[in-house]
All heavy atoms as an XYZ file, in Angstrom:
831
protein
N       0.752     -1.209     -0.002
C      -0.050      0.001      0.029
C       0.889      1.224     -0.034
O       0.521      2.311     -0.594
C      -0.950     -0.094      1.243
C      -1.975      1.050      1.220
S      -3.183      0.654     -0.065
C      -4.195      1.924      0.164
N       1.950      1.195      0.669
C       2.892      2.358      0.747
C       3.533      2.596     -0.568
O       3.720      3.752     -0.910
C       3.896      2.207      1.794
C       3.442      2.172      3.287
C       3.002      0.704      3.576
O       3.366     -0.245      2.977
O       2.306      0.593      4.593
N       3.831      1.594     -1.293
C       4.448      1.824     -2.581
C       3.465      2.418     -3.498
O       3.886      3.316     -4.389
C       4.789      0.365     -3.141
C       5.607      0.359     -4.508
C       6.914      1.091     -4.380
C       5.844     -1.101     -4.933
N       2.179      2.087     -3.521
C       1.223      2.737     -4.406
C       1.019      4.173     -3.975
O       0.980      4.975     -4.881
C      -0.139      2.008     -4.175
C      -1.225      2.397     -5.132
C      -0.883      2.012     -6.639
C      -2.517      1.672     -4.778
N       1.113      4.571     -2.882
C       1.057      6.016     -2.369
C       2.267      6.738     -2.898
O       2.131      7.823     -3.362
C       0.956      6.076     -0.822
C       0.891      7.477     -0.296
C      -0.268      8.211     -0.640
C       1.124      7.470      1.240
N       3.514      6.169     -2.817
C       4.624      6.766     -3.311
C       4.592      6.921     -4.835
O       4.973      7.951     -5.327
C       5.868      5.910     -2.888
C       6.103      5.947     -1.324
C       7.145      6.346     -3.633
C       7.148      4.985     -0.873
N       4.093      5.923     -5.584
C       4.007      5.970     -6.942
C       3.023      7.118     -7.328
O       3.288      7.902     -8.296
C       3.527      4.661     -7.641
C       3.531      4.598     -9.003
S       2.919      3.079     -9.712
C       1.244      3.487     -9.851
N       1.916      7.196     -6.742
C       0.825      8.197     -7.131
C       1.338      9.567     -6.776
O       1.204     10.480     -7.504
C      -0.396      8.046     -6.293
C      -1.345      6.969     -6.982
C      -2.466      6.645     -6.364
C      -1.017      6.332     -8.220
C      -3.361      5.588     -6.832
C      -1.796      5.349     -8.716
C      -2.959      5.018     -8.131
N       2.083      9.721     -5.651
C       2.675     11.051     -5.257
C       3.814     11.370     -6.286
O       3.896     12.553     -6.735
C       3.210     10.987     -3.822
O       2.283     10.556     -2.949
C       3.765     12.319     -3.400
N       4.594     10.506     -6.642
C       5.630     10.711     -7.612
C       5.067     11.179     -8.985
O       5.485     12.040     -9.640
C       6.558      9.559     -7.771
N       4.030     10.472     -9.409
C       3.277     10.782    -10.693
C       2.790     12.202    -10.706
O       2.872     13.045    -11.604
C       2.104      9.893    -10.897
C       2.440      8.661    -11.822
C       1.166      7.783    -11.943
C       2.792      9.135    -13.222
N       2.130     12.541     -9.494
C       1.572     13.913     -9.377
C       2.655     15.018     -9.371
O       2.614     16.000    -10.105
C       0.684     14.063     -8.031
N       3.794     14.788     -8.727
C       4.870     15.748     -8.638
C       5.492     15.902     -9.981
O       5.709     17.002    -10.394
C       5.840     15.316     -7.431
C       7.131     16.228     -7.537
C       5.090     15.462     -6.061
N       5.859     14.818    -10.555
C       6.483     14.860    -11.902
C       5.664     15.511    -12.923
O       6.087     16.233    -13.792
C       6.941     13.375    -12.290
C       7.451     13.343    -13.739
C       8.108     12.902    -11.458
N       4.419     15.174    -12.853
C       3.393     15.798    -13.832
C       3.337     17.267    -13.688
O       3.491     18.053    -14.584
C       2.010     15.179    -13.678
O       2.017     13.822    -13.951
N       3.257     17.682    -12.470
C       3.178     19.070    -12.132
C       4.406     19.866    -12.551
O       4.363     21.003    -13.137
N       5.544     19.292    -12.248
C       6.780     19.931    -12.624
C       6.973     20.003    -14.069
O       7.393     21.054    -14.706
C       7.983     19.170    -11.999
C       8.203     19.366    -10.491
C       9.308     18.465     -9.995
C       8.544     20.881    -10.234
N       6.639     18.851    -14.796
C       6.870     18.917    -16.300
C       5.859     19.921    -16.988
O       6.265     20.584    -17.868
C       6.563     17.525    -16.768
S       7.967     16.329    -16.467
N       4.672     20.028    -16.464
C       3.715     20.955    -17.095
C       4.059     22.449    -16.706
O       4.077     23.176    -17.654
C       2.283     20.675    -16.548
C       1.731     19.323    -17.118
C       1.439     21.815    -16.882
C       0.482     18.866    -16.529
N       4.685     22.562    -15.629
C       5.160     23.955    -15.229
C       6.299     24.363    -16.102
O       6.299     25.440    -16.721
C       5.607     24.012    -13.865
O       4.500     23.554    -12.895
C       6.071     25.296    -13.426
N       7.247     23.364    -16.301
C       8.449     23.715    -17.190
C       7.989     23.895    -18.665
O       8.603     24.631    -19.421
C       9.463     22.726    -17.077
C      10.240     22.750    -15.758
C      10.509     21.654    -15.119
C      10.550     24.017    -15.180
C      11.255     21.663    -13.790
C      11.245     23.989    -13.994
C      11.520     22.885    -13.273
N       6.917     23.179    -19.079
C       6.420     23.168    -20.454
C       5.975     24.565    -20.675
O       6.250     25.083    -21.741
C       5.315     22.192    -20.702
C       4.604     22.226    -21.993
C       5.583     21.820    -23.181
C       3.479     21.283    -21.980
N       5.235     25.218    -19.826
C       4.627     26.483    -20.042
C       5.598     27.645    -19.601
O       5.409     28.732    -20.176
C       3.307     26.629    -19.342
C       2.146     25.914    -20.158
C       1.785     24.749    -19.481
C       1.724     26.346    -21.263
C       0.772     24.041    -20.201
C       0.746     25.670    -21.928
C       0.257     24.390    -21.436
N       6.453     27.514    -18.735
C       7.310     28.611    -18.188
C       8.646     28.731    -18.902
O       9.379     29.774    -18.730
C       7.445     28.522    -16.749
C       6.222     28.703    -15.856
C       6.583     28.641    -14.412
C       5.537     30.040    -16.246
N       9.077     27.794    -19.672
C      10.344     27.779    -20.321
C      10.306     28.691    -21.492
O       9.241     28.829    -22.238
C      10.682     26.397    -20.764
O      11.996     26.460    -21.468
N      11.347     29.452    -21.681
C      11.405     30.367    -22.789
C      12.108     29.787    -24.075
O      11.877     30.196    -25.146
C      12.234     31.566    -22.402
C      11.639     32.405    -21.181
C      10.257     33.000    -21.585
C       9.796     33.828    -20.397
N       8.354     34.134    -20.613
N      12.969     28.742    -23.861
C      13.576     28.218    -25.080
C      12.808     27.133    -25.735
O      12.219     26.237    -25.015
C      14.910     27.564    -24.560
C      15.956     28.535    -23.942
C      17.183     27.865    -23.576
C      18.237     28.892    -23.047
N      19.433     28.196    -22.569
N      12.830     27.250    -27.044
C      11.859     26.249    -27.693
C      12.408     24.839    -27.675
O      11.560     23.925    -27.724
C      11.742     26.689    -29.254
O      13.069     26.748    -29.696
C      11.122     28.068    -29.414
N      13.758     24.627    -27.564
C      14.282     23.293    -27.474
C      13.750     22.657    -26.121
O      13.362     21.512    -26.086
C      15.699     23.327    -27.538
C      16.408     21.990    -27.482
C      17.892     22.010    -27.853
C      18.467     20.604    -27.676
N      18.836     20.099    -28.926
N      13.859     23.373    -25.060
C      13.390     22.878    -23.702
C      11.945     22.675    -23.796
O      11.370     21.603    -23.200
C      13.793     23.828    -22.546
C      13.276     23.459    -21.286
C      15.380     24.010    -22.576
N      11.147     23.425    -24.407
C       9.764     23.391    -24.508
C       9.373     22.108    -25.310
O       8.516     21.344    -24.848
C       9.083     24.513    -25.184
C       8.945     25.876    -24.255
C       8.289     26.850    -25.084
O       8.059     26.812    -26.293
N       8.001     27.992    -24.378
N      10.133     21.854    -26.307
C       9.878     20.517    -27.101
C      10.274     19.339    -26.400
O       9.491     18.372    -26.360
C      10.767     20.633    -28.356
C      10.164     21.510    -29.479
O       9.027     21.964    -29.414
N      11.047     22.013    -30.246
N      11.267     19.462    -25.534
C      11.662     18.208    -24.662
C      10.509     17.983    -23.751
O       9.959     16.818    -23.519
C      12.938     18.473    -24.053
C      14.082     18.387    -25.095
C      13.191     17.408    -22.993
C      15.468     18.847    -24.551
N      10.072     19.021    -23.020
C       9.023     18.794    -21.960
C       7.681     18.515    -22.619
O       6.940     17.837    -22.081
C       8.970     20.036    -21.131
C       9.939     19.935    -19.905
C      11.125     20.875    -20.015
C       9.867     19.084    -18.920
C      12.074     20.849    -19.047
C      10.821     19.035    -17.993
C      11.927     19.877    -17.993
N       7.423     19.009    -23.792
C       6.289     18.640    -24.445
C       6.080     17.155    -24.725
O       5.111     16.534    -24.413
C       6.070     19.379    -25.839
C       4.961     18.966    -26.716
C       3.704     19.466    -26.374
C       5.063     18.045    -27.673
C       2.636     19.134    -27.182
C       3.980     17.628    -28.368
C       2.657     18.161    -28.180
N       7.200     16.598    -25.307
C       7.200     15.126    -25.497
C       7.141     14.315    -24.219
O       6.547     13.258    -24.067
C       8.378     14.673    -26.469
C       8.132     15.299    -27.821
C       8.877     16.229    -28.354
C       7.013     14.724    -28.581
C       8.635     16.586    -29.654
C       6.830     15.120    -29.890
C       7.570     16.158    -30.416
O       7.275     16.583    -31.610
N       7.836     14.809    -23.138
C       7.781     14.143    -21.803
C       6.344     14.172    -21.345
O       5.880     13.173    -20.865
C       8.764     14.878    -20.869
C      10.208     14.585    -21.262
C       8.525     14.340    -19.372
C      11.212     15.313    -20.468
N       5.590     15.347    -21.421
C       4.308     15.402    -20.908
C       3.377     14.485    -21.699
O       2.495     13.811    -21.250
C       3.812     16.914    -20.881
C       2.346     17.039    -20.565
C       4.638     17.647    -19.898
N       3.676     14.498    -23.109
C       2.668     13.653    -23.900
C       2.908     12.189    -23.509
O       1.927     11.495    -23.375
C       3.095     13.890    -25.299
N       4.118     11.746    -23.344
C       4.368     10.307    -23.070
C       3.761      9.964    -21.620
O       3.228      8.977    -21.313
C       5.888     10.003    -23.046
C       6.167      8.699    -22.421
C       6.310      9.928    -24.528
N       3.963     10.983    -20.743
C       3.396     10.827    -19.374
C       1.896     10.685    -19.531
O       1.311      9.855    -18.695
C       3.786     11.985    -18.405
C       3.662     11.940    -17.132
C       4.451     10.759    -16.486
C       4.105     13.189    -16.432
N       1.259     11.477    -20.314
C      -0.224     11.365    -20.462
C      -0.653     10.048    -21.066
O      -1.592      9.555    -20.542
N       0.105      9.451    -22.033
C      -0.227      8.157    -22.398
C       0.081      7.120    -21.408
O      -0.754      6.116    -21.239
C       0.628      7.874    -23.735
C       0.160      8.804    -24.916
S       1.043      8.260    -26.434
C       2.464      9.233    -26.186
N       1.124      7.307    -20.641
C       1.392      6.273    -19.571
C       0.327      6.288    -18.422
O      -0.129      5.209    -18.056
C       2.774      6.644    -19.026
C       3.160      5.668    -17.869
C       3.453      4.408    -18.073
C       3.330      6.264    -16.638
C       3.933      3.572    -16.968
C       3.641      5.475    -15.457
C       3.907      4.050    -15.679
N      -0.131      7.519    -18.046
C      -1.165      7.598    -17.075
C      -2.499      6.991    -17.645
O      -3.123      6.233    -16.916
C      -1.330      9.063    -16.738
C      -0.181      9.532    -15.916
C      -2.628      9.231    -15.881
C      -0.173     10.970    -15.626
N      -2.750      7.143    -18.865
C      -3.982      6.621    -19.527
C      -3.758      5.081    -19.429
O      -4.799      4.260    -19.224
C      -4.147      7.078    -20.885
N      -2.669      4.573    -19.762
C      -2.438      3.074    -19.780
C      -2.614      2.564    -18.366
O      -3.283      1.492    -18.159
C      -0.965      2.736    -20.254
C      -0.589      1.336    -20.125
C      -1.137      0.444    -21.037
C       0.288      0.916    -19.172
C      -0.786     -0.954    -20.954
C       0.585     -0.386    -18.979
C       0.128     -1.309    -19.847
N      -2.034      3.144    -17.356
C      -2.171      2.790    -16.024
C      -3.598      2.798    -15.518
O      -4.108      1.817    -14.889
C      -1.310      3.607    -15.049
C       0.189      3.321    -15.295
C      -1.690      3.350    -13.561
C       1.054      4.087    -14.444
N      -4.304      3.764    -15.842
C      -5.690      3.944    -15.432
C      -6.566      2.935    -16.154
O      -7.570      2.408    -15.473
C      -6.136      5.399    -15.822
O      -7.417      5.555    -15.426
N      -6.324      2.741    -17.454
C      -7.237      1.823    -18.173
C      -6.935      0.294    -17.719
O      -7.795     -0.495    -17.565
C      -6.988      1.882    -19.595
N      -5.622     -0.030    -17.499
C      -5.310     -1.479    -17.063
C      -5.610     -1.767    -15.567
O      -5.593     -2.915    -15.213
C      -3.859     -1.776    -17.476
O      -2.969     -0.868    -16.850
C      -3.722     -1.651    -18.974
N      -5.769     -0.722    -14.775
C      -5.989     -1.011    -13.383
C      -7.433     -1.245    -13.051
O      -7.810     -1.606    -11.877
C      -5.501      0.256    -12.489
O      -6.282      1.344    -12.775
N      -8.270     -1.048    -14.050
C      -9.762     -1.274    -13.774
C     -10.173     -2.669    -14.075
O      -9.544     -3.315    -15.025
C     -10.622     -0.272    -14.649
C     -10.432      1.203    -14.394
C     -11.075      2.013    -15.399
C     -11.163      1.396    -13.004
N     -11.168     -3.200    -13.445
C     -11.618     -4.511    -13.855
C     -12.320     -4.467    -15.227
O     -12.683     -3.447    -15.813
C     -12.820     -4.787    -12.928
C     -12.620     -3.804    -11.734
C     -11.904     -2.652    -12.405
N     -12.296     -5.729    -15.976
C     -12.761     -5.786    -17.295
C     -14.213     -5.402    -17.571
O     -14.569     -5.135    -18.624
C     -12.387     -7.113    -17.837
O     -13.165     -8.089    -17.114
N     -15.002     -5.443    -16.544
C     -16.490     -5.116    -16.791
C     -16.721     -3.579    -16.596
O     -17.821     -3.216    -16.692
C     -17.340     -5.957    -15.791
C     -17.039     -5.724    -14.410
O     -16.024     -5.187    -14.034
N     -17.956     -6.189    -13.507
N     -15.793     -2.803    -16.339
C     -15.873     -1.406    -16.373
C     -15.503     -0.807    -17.710
O     -14.660      0.000    -17.806
C     -14.951     -0.790    -15.246
C     -15.436     -1.005    -13.761
C     -16.183     -2.073    -13.344
C     -15.029     -0.068    -12.889
C     -16.624     -2.260    -12.069
C     -15.335     -0.238    -11.542
C     -16.165     -1.273    -11.191
O     -16.591     -1.421     -9.867
N     -16.284     -1.103    -18.685
C     -15.971     -0.820    -20.052
C     -15.993      0.670    -20.311
O     -15.079      1.292    -21.004
C     -16.992     -1.478    -20.983
O     -17.095     -2.896    -20.638
C     -16.619     -1.280    -22.419
N     -17.059      1.428    -19.866
C     -17.044      2.882    -20.105
C     -15.862      3.577    -19.410
O     -15.215      4.455    -20.104
C     -18.478      3.360    -19.572
C     -19.590      2.683    -20.115
C     -18.452      4.896    -19.678
C     -19.626      2.927    -21.721
N     -15.526      3.268    -18.237
C     -14.360      3.822    -17.589
C     -13.056      3.574    -18.289
O     -12.234      4.484    -18.308
C     -14.215      3.511    -16.160
C     -15.440      4.068    -15.215
C     -16.704      3.156    -15.281
O     -16.768      2.255    -16.005
O     -17.675      3.618    -14.633
N     -12.958      2.326    -18.844
C     -11.726      2.019    -19.646
C     -11.657      2.833    -20.862
O     -10.569      3.391    -21.174
C     -11.723      0.542    -19.829
C     -11.528     -0.300    -18.515
C     -10.645      0.173    -20.852
C     -11.665     -1.790    -18.748
N     -12.851      3.027    -21.476
C     -12.747      3.799    -22.809
C     -12.449      5.292    -22.427
O     -11.631      5.851    -23.217
C     -14.195      3.631    -23.492
C     -14.340      2.305    -23.987
C     -14.412      4.722    -24.544
C     -15.778      1.962    -24.457
N     -12.976      5.797    -21.438
C     -12.683      7.134    -20.943
C     -11.229      7.314    -20.679
O     -10.533      8.301    -21.112
C     -13.500      7.534    -19.704
C     -15.032      7.680    -20.162
C     -13.017      8.887    -19.146
C     -15.986      7.895    -18.912
N     -10.627      6.327    -20.064
C      -9.138      6.329    -19.799
C      -8.392      6.362    -21.138
O      -7.468      7.160    -21.258
C      -8.689      5.125    -18.983
O      -9.221      5.160    -17.743
N      -8.664      5.569    -22.076
C      -8.021      5.514    -23.277
C      -8.295      6.942    -24.097
O      -7.375      7.291    -24.898
C      -8.481      4.374    -24.176
C      -7.837      3.132    -23.667
C      -8.581      2.043    -23.312
C      -6.464      2.797    -23.569
N      -7.721      0.948    -22.940
C      -6.450      1.397    -23.035
C      -5.307      3.373    -23.721
C      -5.271      0.793    -22.737
C      -4.083      2.813    -23.491
C      -4.030      1.466    -23.008
N      -9.411      7.475    -23.966
C      -9.658      8.745    -24.665
C      -8.718      9.855    -24.106
O      -8.160     10.656    -24.867
C     -11.149      9.205    -24.481
C     -11.383     10.647    -24.852
C     -11.977      8.335    -25.281
N      -8.376      9.807    -22.822
C      -7.486     10.755    -22.254
C      -6.052     10.485    -22.839
O      -5.309     11.452    -23.137
C      -7.417     10.660    -20.753
C      -8.702     11.089    -20.069
C      -8.992     10.651    -18.823
C      -9.582     12.027    -20.705
C     -10.183     11.040    -18.198
C     -10.761     12.413    -20.057
C     -11.019     11.921    -18.750
N      -5.758      9.277    -23.071
C      -4.444      9.024    -23.803
C      -4.424      9.430    -25.229
O      -3.412      9.910    -25.757
N      -5.554      9.274    -25.816
C      -5.689      9.698    -27.310
C      -5.520     11.211    -27.470
O      -4.967     11.680    -28.400
C      -7.083      9.181    -27.979
C      -6.955      7.768    -28.085
C      -7.248      9.837    -29.213
C      -8.186      7.009    -28.344
N      -5.953     11.990    -26.397
C      -5.631     13.433    -26.344
C      -4.256     13.763    -26.462
O      -3.854     14.683    -27.162
C      -6.316     14.062    -25.069
C      -7.770     14.201    -24.972
C      -8.091     14.807    -23.707
C      -8.235     15.174    -26.060
N      -3.364     12.987    -25.769
C      -1.976     13.266    -25.862
C      -1.436     12.941    -27.353
O      -0.575     13.636    -27.941
C      -1.246     12.406    -24.853
N      -1.957     11.867    -27.879
C      -1.626     11.401    -29.251
C      -1.982     12.464    -30.223
O      -1.233     12.874    -31.130
C      -2.167     10.051    -29.500
C      -1.743      9.723    -31.063
C      -1.545      8.965    -28.677
N      -3.168     12.991    -30.001
C      -3.615     14.063    -30.856
C      -2.801     15.374    -30.770
O      -2.527     16.122    -31.765
C      -5.166     14.422    -30.549
N      -2.334     15.612    -29.545
C      -1.418     16.808    -29.409
C      -0.083     16.604    -30.115
O       0.393     17.565    -30.768
N       0.412     15.412    -30.070
C       1.722     15.097    -30.797
C       1.394     15.225    -32.311
O       2.224     15.912    -32.999
C       2.228     13.706    -30.490
C       2.674     13.638    -29.048
C       3.293     13.351    -31.393
C       3.075     12.302    -28.587
N       0.353     14.719    -32.745
C       0.050     14.784    -34.200
C      -0.092     16.240    -34.640
O       0.339     16.681    -35.597
C      -1.212     13.920    -34.559
C      -0.802     12.456    -34.441
C      -1.638     14.289    -36.002
C      -2.084     11.503    -34.553
N      -0.849     16.963    -33.872
C      -1.111     18.442    -34.116
C       0.188     19.279    -34.197
O       0.501     20.109    -35.042
C      -2.011     19.027    -33.128
C      -2.530     20.375    -33.339
C      -3.428     20.442    -34.735
C      -3.336     20.942    -32.216
N       1.080     18.983    -33.237
C       2.371     19.666    -33.198
C       3.244     19.250    -34.412
O       3.935     20.102    -34.869
C       3.189     19.283    -31.936
C       4.490     20.142    -31.726
C       5.029     19.831    -30.328
C       6.329     20.463    -30.170
N       6.183     21.950    -30.054
N       3.243     17.992    -34.821
C       4.136     17.583    -35.954
C       3.429     18.088    -37.266
O       4.258     18.595    -38.169
C       4.194     16.075    -35.946
C       4.858     15.549    -37.236
C       5.000     15.603    -34.752
N       2.203     18.023    -37.390
C       1.582     18.393    -38.739
C       1.499     19.974    -38.990
O       1.720     20.420    -40.039
C       0.112     17.846    -38.769
C       0.075     16.365    -38.885
C       0.545     15.886    -40.160
C       0.487     14.421    -40.398
N       0.927     13.946    -41.583
N       1.231     20.603    -37.801
C       1.115     22.118    -38.055
C       1.790     22.803    -36.844
O       1.218     22.967    -35.740
C      -0.234     22.600    -38.207
O      -1.019     22.252    -37.090
N       3.131     23.175    -36.976
C       3.769     23.808    -35.783
C       3.232     25.141    -35.488
O       3.485     25.643    -34.363
C       5.140     23.942    -36.417
C       5.305     23.032    -37.508
C       3.899     22.934    -38.034
N       2.302     25.711    -36.254
C       1.679     26.939    -35.858
C       0.793     26.902    -34.693
O       0.589     27.683    -33.947
C       0.994     27.672    -37.092
C       1.732     27.922    -38.236
C       1.933     26.749    -39.222
O       1.259     25.679    -39.033
N       2.742     26.888    -40.238
N       0.202     25.717    -34.541
C      -0.818     25.359    -33.475
C      -0.081     24.816    -32.321
O      -0.632     23.880    -31.731
C      -1.912     24.498    -33.987
C      -2.604     25.209    -35.149
C      -3.726     24.235    -35.643
C      -4.469     24.990    -36.830
N      -5.511     24.243    -37.278
N       1.060     25.250    -31.931
C       1.917     24.695    -30.862
C       1.244     24.835    -29.528
O       1.224     23.930    -28.707
C       3.220     25.418    -30.916
C       4.178     24.913    -29.877
O       4.235     23.713    -29.759
O       4.910     25.699    -29.231
N       0.531     25.979    -29.327
C      -0.016     26.228    -28.074
C      -1.275     25.377    -27.906
O      -1.489     24.830    -26.765
C      -0.611     27.783    -27.975
C      -1.043     28.092    -26.585
C      -1.113     29.610    -26.479
C       0.284     30.063    -26.202
N       0.387     31.191    -25.198
N      -1.995     25.023    -28.881
C      -3.174     24.160    -28.818
C      -2.596     22.689    -28.482
O      -3.250     22.034    -27.683
C      -3.901     24.116    -30.037
C      -4.658     25.511    -30.298
C      -5.118     23.056    -30.005
C      -5.303     25.651    -31.614
N      -1.587     22.306    -29.082
C      -0.996     21.002    -28.787
C      -0.475     20.896    -27.299
O      -0.711     19.896    -26.749
C       0.169     20.763    -29.801
N       0.087     21.966    -26.825
C       0.460     21.993    -25.386
C      -0.760     21.853    -24.455
O      -0.722     21.082    -23.460
C       1.168     23.259    -25.082
C       2.494     23.445    -25.590
C       3.120     24.727    -25.177
C       4.378     25.068    -25.851
N       4.933     26.347    -25.448
N      -1.794     22.468    -24.814
C      -3.082     22.419    -23.927
C      -3.581     20.966    -24.092
O      -4.146     20.490    -23.112
C      -4.105     23.426    -24.394
C      -3.824     24.839    -24.103
C      -3.943     25.893    -24.900
C      -3.211     25.153    -22.814
C      -3.730     27.177    -24.638
C      -2.816     26.478    -22.526
C      -3.087     27.449    -23.385
O      -2.765     28.788    -23.075
N      -3.561     20.367    -25.150
C      -4.100     19.033    -25.323
C      -3.306     17.972    -24.543
O      -3.925     17.221    -23.702
C      -4.017     18.603    -26.846
C      -5.226     18.995    -27.760
C      -4.987     18.515    -29.106
C      -6.507     18.386    -27.257
N      -1.992     18.051    -24.511
C      -1.221     17.134    -23.705
C      -1.368     17.434    -22.146
O      -1.391     16.575    -21.383
C       0.294     17.088    -24.062
C       0.357     16.461    -25.507
C       0.953     18.279    -23.970
N      -1.497     18.677    -21.871
C      -1.719     19.113    -20.426
C      -3.108     18.537    -19.932
O      -3.134     17.998    -18.829
C      -1.587     20.619    -20.247
O      -0.334     21.081    -20.797
C      -1.824     21.068    -18.926
N      -4.082     18.770    -20.765
C      -5.405     18.256    -20.372
C      -5.369     16.784    -20.288
O      -6.047     16.206    -19.348
C      -6.432     18.832    -21.445
C      -7.760     17.990    -21.321
C      -6.729     20.281    -21.185
N      -4.670     16.143    -21.167
C      -4.599     14.671    -21.017
C      -3.961     14.214    -19.652
O      -4.518     13.307    -19.104
C      -3.717     14.153    -22.120
O      -3.432     12.830    -22.019
N      -2.853     14.795    -19.270
C      -2.294     14.506    -18.004
C      -3.153     14.891    -16.859
O      -3.375     13.965    -15.942
C      -0.880     15.181    -17.908
C      -0.351     15.030    -16.499
C       0.124     14.687    -18.875
N      -3.663     16.071    -16.813
C      -4.539     16.417    -15.694
C      -5.730     15.614    -15.560
O      -6.076     15.128    -14.459
C      -4.796     17.886    -15.776
C      -3.566     18.757    -15.569
C      -5.949     18.379    -14.727
C      -3.807     20.216    -15.864
N      -6.495     15.383    -16.600
C      -7.668     14.626    -16.460
C      -7.298     13.089    -16.220
O      -8.123     12.405    -15.473
C      -8.476     14.588    -17.836
C      -9.168     15.985    -18.062
C      -9.901     15.907    -19.429
C     -10.110     16.325    -17.005
N      -6.185     12.589    -16.761
C      -5.858     11.301    -16.478
C      -5.544     11.033    -14.967
O      -5.852     10.078    -14.371
N      -4.742     12.070    -14.416
C      -4.471     12.051    -12.957
C      -5.832     12.041    -12.150
O      -5.905     11.391    -11.127
C      -3.480     13.078    -12.613
C      -2.033     12.887    -12.921
C      -1.198     14.034    -12.541
C      -1.517     11.587    -12.180
N      -6.615     12.960    -12.477
C      -7.893     13.101    -11.804
C      -8.717     11.776    -11.816
O      -9.228     11.269    -10.833
C      -8.671     14.244    -12.302
C      -8.248     15.580    -11.995
C      -9.078     16.692    -12.706
C      -8.265     15.759    -10.471
N      -8.720     11.172    -12.961
C      -9.461      9.971    -13.159
C      -8.812      8.804    -12.390
O      -9.394      7.974    -11.687
C      -9.648      9.536    -14.555
C     -10.351      8.179    -14.684
C     -10.830      7.928    -16.029
C     -11.617      6.568    -16.190
N     -11.423      5.701    -15.035
N      -7.527      8.806    -12.407
C      -6.739      7.702    -11.647
C      -6.829      7.885    -10.160
O      -6.994      6.917     -9.477
C      -5.248      7.792    -12.155
C      -4.419      6.600    -11.602
C      -4.748      5.380    -12.205
C      -2.848      7.031    -12.014
N      -6.811      9.080     -9.704
C      -6.858      9.343     -8.212
C      -8.310      9.265     -7.677
O      -8.527      8.715     -6.536
C      -6.189     10.600     -7.886
C      -4.752     10.719     -8.118
C      -4.079     11.977     -8.122
C      -4.002      9.544     -8.152
C      -2.767     12.047     -8.273
C      -2.622      9.643     -8.307
C      -2.019     10.894     -8.363
N      -9.246      9.837     -8.356
C     -10.517      9.986     -7.750
C     -11.780      9.137     -8.206
O     -12.682      8.978     -7.590
C     -10.917     11.516     -7.729
C      -9.975     12.390     -7.093
C      -9.190     13.263     -7.855
C      -9.773     12.332     -5.689
C      -8.216     14.169     -7.121
C      -8.904     13.119     -5.082
C      -8.116     14.087     -5.801
N     -11.617      8.577     -9.423
C     -12.651      7.846     -9.982
C     -12.363      6.470    -10.206
O     -11.446      5.948    -10.345
C     -13.169      8.511    -11.340
C     -13.578      9.961    -11.118
C     -12.843     10.998    -11.717
C     -14.729     10.255    -10.341
C     -13.225     12.308    -11.532
C     -15.196     11.604    -10.210
C     -14.366     12.658    -10.793
């Protein structure tokens, strides 16, 4: 039980720090690095959230995967049209925040 608490706390802290550095960094190279870290973190949280549920919780599993798809959509948007960089950042940020909220509270 203590290991699970440590893992959830570490996920929350790392997510918060990465999102903060994503939006407060001035250098584009650092922003790109943190963008991909946050995107992978969003997909990882969606994976954990979806696989931790019992198999008969179909709707909740689908919702978890949708949060992961938001991170994938952010990556695709950033790669296809670099002008929409801010929207891609918001997509991966929403993916992480909603994924954490679902993992912790629902």
